[in-house]
C-alpha positions in Angstrom: -25.6 -3.1 9.9 -22.5 -3.6 11.9 -20.1 -0.6 11.2 -16.7 -1.1 9.3 -13.5 1.0 10.1 -10.8 1.3 8.1 -7.5 3.5 8.3 -4.8 5.5 6.9 -1.3 4.6 5.6 0.7 7.7 5.5 3.0 7.2 2.2 3.1 10.7 1.4 5.9 10.9 4.7 2.5 12.6 6.2 2.9 11.2 9.6 4.2 13.0 12.9 3.1 14.8 15.7 2.0 17.7 14.2 -0.5 18.2 10.9 1.6 17.7 7.9 -0.3 19.6 4.7 -0.1 19.2 1.5 -2.5 17.4 -0.9 -4.3 18.5 -4.0 -2.2 20.5 -6.1 -0.4 21.8 -2.7 3.4 20.9 -2.0 3.4 18.6 1.2 4.8 20.2 4.8 7.8 19.0 6.8 6.8 15.7 8.3 8.6 13.9 11.6 8.5 10.4 10.1 10.1 9.1 7.0 7.8 6.4 4.7 9.5 3.0 5.0 8.5 -0.5 4.6 8.9 -1.3 8.6 7.5 2.1 9.2 4.4 1.8 7.4 4.6 -2.2 8.1 3.8 -1.6 11.9 0.9 0.5 11.1 -0.6 -2.0 8.9 0.2 -4.7 11.4 -1.2 -2.5 14.2 -4.5 -1.4 12.5 -5.5 -5.4 11.7 -4.4 -6.3 15.2 -6.6 -3.4 16.8 -9.8 -4.4 14.1 -9.3 -2.1 11.3 -10.3 -3.7 7.9 -8.1 -1.9 5.6 -5.8 0.8 4.8 -6.5 3.7 2.5 -3.3 4.5 0.0 -3.1 7.9 -1.4 -2.3 8.6 -5.0 -0.5 11.8 -6.1 3.2 12.9 -7.3 3.7 14.2 -3.7 3.8 10.4 -2.1 5.1 6.8 -2.7 3.3 4.9 -5.5 0.3 3.2 -3.7 0.2 0.1 -5.6 4.1 -0.4 -5.6 3.7 0.0 -1.6 0.9 -1.7 -0.9 2.4 -4.7 -2.8 5.3 -4.6 -0.2 2.8 -4.5 2.5 0.8 -7.7 2.0 4.2 -9.3 2.4 4.3 -8.0 6.1 1.0 -7.9 6.7 -1.6 -10.9 7.5 -5.0 -9.9 6.6 -5.3 -5.9 6.3 -7.2 -4.9 3.1 -5.6 -2.4 1.2 -8.1 0.9 -0.6 -5.3 1.6 -3.2 -6.3 4.7 -5.0 -6.6 4.1 -8.9 -6.5 7.2 -11.7 -8.3 6.0 -14.5 -6.6 7.7 -17.8 -2.9 6.5 -16.4 -3.5 3.4 -17.9 -5.2 1.1 -20.1 -8.3 -0.5 -18.5 -7.1 -3.7 -19.5 -3.9 -3.5 -17.9 -5.6 -1.9 -14.6 -8.1 -4.9 -14.5 -5.2 -7.3 -14.9 -3.2 -5.9 -12.3 -6.4 -5.6 -9.6 -6.7 -9.6 -10.7 -2.9 -10.2 -9.6 -3.2 -8.4 -6.3 -6.3 -9.3 -5.6 -5.6 -12.8 -6.0 -2.2 -13.5 -4.6 -3.1 -11.2 -1.9 -5.8 -13.4 -1.1 -8.8 -10.9 -1.2 -7.4 -8.0 0.2 -7.5 -5.6 -2.7 -10.3 -2.8 -2.9 -10.0 0.3 -5.2 -10.5 3.8 -4.6 -11.1 5.2 -7.7 -9.7 9.2 -8.0 -10.7 10.7 -10.9 -8.6 13.7 -10.6 -9.7 17.0 -9.5 -6.5 19.1 -10.0 -5.9 19.6 -13.9 -2.5 20.9 -13.2 -1.4 17.4 -11.7 -3.2 15.6 -14.0 -0.8 17.4 -16.9 1.7 16.5 -15.2 1.5 12.7 -15.8 0.4 13.4 -19.5 -3.7 13.7 -19.1 -4.9 16.9 -20.8 -8.4 16.3 -20.0 -10.7 18.4 -18.7 -12.6 17.6 -15.3 -15.9 17.2 -17.6 -13.7 15.1 -19.8 -12.3 13.0 -17.2 -15.6 11.8 -15.3 -16.5 10.7 -18.8 -13.6 9.0 -19.5 -13.9 7.3 -16.1 -17.1 6.3 -16.9 -16.2 4.6 -19.8 -12.8 2.9 -17.9 -14.7 1.2 -15.5 -17.6 -0.1 -17.6 -14.6 -2.1 -19.4 -12.9 -3.0 -16.3 -16.2 -4.5 -14.5 -16.8 -6.2 -17.9 -13.7 -7.9 -17.7 -13.8 -8.9 -14.4 -16.6 -10.6 -15.1 -15.1 -12.8 -17.8 -16.1 -11.2 -20.5 -14.4 -10.5 -24.2 -15.1 -6.8 -24.4 -15.1 -5.1 -27.5 -15.5 -1.1 -26.9 -15.6 2.0 -28.7 -16.2 5.2 -26.4 -15.2 9.0 -27.1 -12.0 8.2 -24.2 -11.4 4.3 -24.4 -11.5 1.7 -27.2 -9.9 -1.6 -26.6 -11.0 -4.9 -29.0 -10.9 -8.5 -28.1 -9.9 -7.5 -24.1 -10.0 -10.6 -22.1 -8.1 -11.5 -18.8 -6.9 -15.3 -18.9 -7.5 -14.7 -14.9 -10.4 -13.3 -13.5 -10.5 -12.4 -9.9 -11.6 -14.7 -7.6 -13.3 -12.0 -5.7 -14.6 -8.8 -7.1 -12.4 -6.2 -5.6 -14.6 -3.6 -3.9 -14.6 0.6 -5.9 -14.7 3.0 -3.5 -15.8 6.5 -5.0 -16.0 10.0 -4.1 -16.8 13.6 -5.2 -19.5 15.8 -5.0 -19.7 17.6 -8.6 -23.0 16.0 -10.6 -20.7 14.4 -12.7 -18.9 12.3 -10.1 -22.9 11.6 -8.4 -23.6 9.6 -12.1 -20.0 7.6 -12.3 -20.8 6.7 -8.9 -24.4 5.3 -9.0 -23.5 3.4 -12.3 -19.9 1.8 -10.7 -18.9 2.4 -7.3 -19.8 -0.6 -4.1 -18.9 2.4 -1.5 -19.8 5.8 -1.8 -16.9 7.7 0.1 -18.0 11.6 1.3 -15.3 13.9 3.5 -16.4 14.5 7.1 -18.8 17.3 7.1 -21.6 17.8 9.5 -23.9 14.7 9.5 -27.1 16.9 8.2 -24.5 17.9 5.3 -23.5 14.0 4.7 -27.5 13.0 5.1 -27.9 15.0 2.1 -25.0 13.6 0.3 -26.4 9.4 0.8 -29.9 11.0 0.1 -28.6 12.1 -3.3 -26.6 9.4 -4.3 -29.2 7.2 -3.4 -31.6 8.8 -5.9 -29.4 7.8 -8.8 -28.2 4.6 -7.3 -32.0 3.9 -7.4 -32.6 5.1 -10.8 -29.5 3.0 -11.9 -31.2 0.0 -10.4 -28.5 -0.4 -7.6 -27.5 0.0 -3.8 -24.6 1.3 -2.6 -23.1 1.3 1.0 -21.5 4.6 2.0 -18.4 5.7 3.8 -17.1 8.7 5.7 -13.3 10.2 5.4 -12.4 11.9 8.8 -9.8 12.3 11.1 -9.9 11.5 14.7 -8.8 12.9 18.3 -10.1 10.5 21.0 -8.9 10.3 24.8 -10.0 9.3 27.9 -11.5 12.5 28.7 -13.3 15.6 26.6 -11.0 17.9 27.9 -7.8 15.7 27.0 -9.0 15.5 23.5 -9.6 19.1 22.9 -6.2 19.7 24.5 -4.6 17.7 21.8 -6.9 19.5 19.1 -5.1 22.8 20.8 -1.4 21.2 20.8 -2.2 20.7 17.1 -3.5 24.3 16.2 -0.8 25.6 18.1 1.8 24.0 15.5 0.1 25.4 12.6 1.9 28.6 11.3 0.0 31.5 10.1 2.2 31.8 7.2 1.4 28.2 6.4 -2.3 28.6 6.3 -2.0 31.6 4.1 -0.2 29.7 1.7 -2.2 26.2 1.8 -5.3 28.1 1.2 -4.6 30.1 -1.8 -3.2 26.6 -3.3 -6.2 24.8 -2.5 -8.9 27.6 -3.7 -7.3 27.0 -7.2 -8.6 23.4 -6.7 -11.5 22.2 -9.5 -12.6 19.8 -6.8 -16.0 20.4 -5.4 -15.4 18.2 -2.4 -12.4 20.3 -1.6 -14.0 23.9 -2.0 -16.6 22.6 0.7 -13.9 21.8 2.9 -12.4 25.4 2.8 -15.7 26.8 3.6 -15.8 24.6 6.7 -12.7 25.8 8.3 -13.3 29.5 6.9 -9.3 30.3 7.1 -8.9 31.2 10.5 -8.2 29.9 14.2 -12.1 30.8 15.3 -15.0 29.1 15.3 -13.4 25.5 13.9 -15.9 23.2 16.0 -18.7 23.3 13.2 -21.0 20.6 15.2 -20.5 19.1 18.8 -17.5 17.2 18.2 -16.8 17.9 14.5 -13.4 20.2 14.5 -12.2 21.9 10.8 -8.7 23.0 12.3 -6.9 20.3 9.8 -8.1 21.3 6.8 -6.4 25.2 7.6 -3.2 23.4 6.2 -3.9 19.9 4.4 -5.9 19.2 1.1 -8.5 16.4 0.9 -10.0 15.5 4.8 -9.9 18.1 6.5 -12.2 17.7 9.7 -11.5 15.4 12.8 -14.1 13.9 15.1 -13.1 15.3 18.9 -13.8 14.2 22.3 -13.8 11.5 24.6 -14.0 7.5 23.6 -18.0 7.6 24.4 -18.0 11.2 22.9 -16.6 10.0 19.3 -18.8 7.1 19.6 -22.0 9.1 19.9 -21.0 11.5 17.0 -20.5 8.1 14.9 -24.0 6.9 15.8 -24.9 10.5 14.3 -23.0 9.5 11.0 -24.7 6.0 10.9 -27.9 7.7 11.2 -27.7 9.3 8.3 -26.7 6.3 6.2 -23.2 5.9 6.9 -21.7 2.2 6.9 -18.0 2.6 7.6 -15.5 5.3 8.5 -11.9 6.3 7.0 -10.0 7.1 9.5 -6.6 8.9 10.7 -4.6 10.4 13.3 -1.4 12.2 13.9 0.6 10.7 14.2 -1.4 7.4 12.8 0.6 4.7 14.9 -0.4 5.6 18.1 -3.6 7.0 16.6 -4.9 3.9 15.4 -4.2 2.7 19.2 -6.0 5.4 20.6 -9.1 4.5 18.4 -9.0 1.1 18.3 -8.4 0.9 22.3 -10.9 3.2 23.3 -13.6 3.5 20.7 -14.1 0.2 19.4 -14.8 -1.5 22.6 -17.6 1.5 23.2 -19.1 0.9 19.4 -19.1 -2.9 20.3 -20.8 -3.1 23.7 -23.7 -1.0 21.7 -23.4 -3.4 19.1 -22.6 -1.3 16.3 -19.5 -3.0 15.7 -18.1 -6.5 15.7 -14.2 -7.7 15.2 -13.7 -8.7 12.1 -12.6 -12.4 11.6 -9.3 -12.6 9.5 -9.5 -13.8 5.8 
């Protein structure tokens, strides 16, 4: 299977020449480049020209709204898909299904959904959601059940513990059902992913650990009579030589303040996300021993919530590491860099041609 590659849109203002912290309940650090439609459009157009298939757009009080932002960016780009973060529980499933249908049909099939159940209760309460973590996953299960049935053109009557609709129906259904991507490391997350996801996303742990997650979700999906694809969310630092790439990692690390490390780590330690705790364990909170697997660097996670690791090395070395992940079941990657615009070119012009020569990637045909 040919690998797919997706990029990231820094709608949190999280772009610049240094690592920008924040996320998962932690305030974002200062960034060097503001969020504007012209700049985000520049990233989107560059990504689609380089061969990336979609762009992940985050969600939270710390960034611009994903739906509004991508609706604007769909008009300044041609073929790039938008992996829009959706939080079940902050709107009705019927409205969510209708919004997704409108976006999908009007953008010519360029919507993908990253379902974010919510790992931080404090942030959820700020949006008016007072369920605990287990309740949020139970509601997500019901929510996605209704949404998927509506996309199939059904008239839905549903009375669950958290979701209730009567006579729900879409007068317009999506010409192509939006792909659902889903992440989470807890047992409850695994069950929801197995029942509803098309792609299971995981953060950049060492290949052996990622392989264990792939096997776990595959077994759960098989029990549901389903098959999933698997994606990896990770940063990348690739250069013409290994020495240049590691020098860039060292430069990024030198721009991280010790006080910021302590402050961010204290905030992230309160996270209810199992995946976030796994990311924290990888970095250890110190500047030492950050290469946790050959070519896999945990320095980003010292100050950034969520994805905290990066693939580091020459173009060929990064391609080799991607092959390792592919061997344990990864079908696609969601990548980012600092800064995002230049990073897209480094990867698109450096690593993608190597993977193409190896028969592992083929440039997508524009929709």
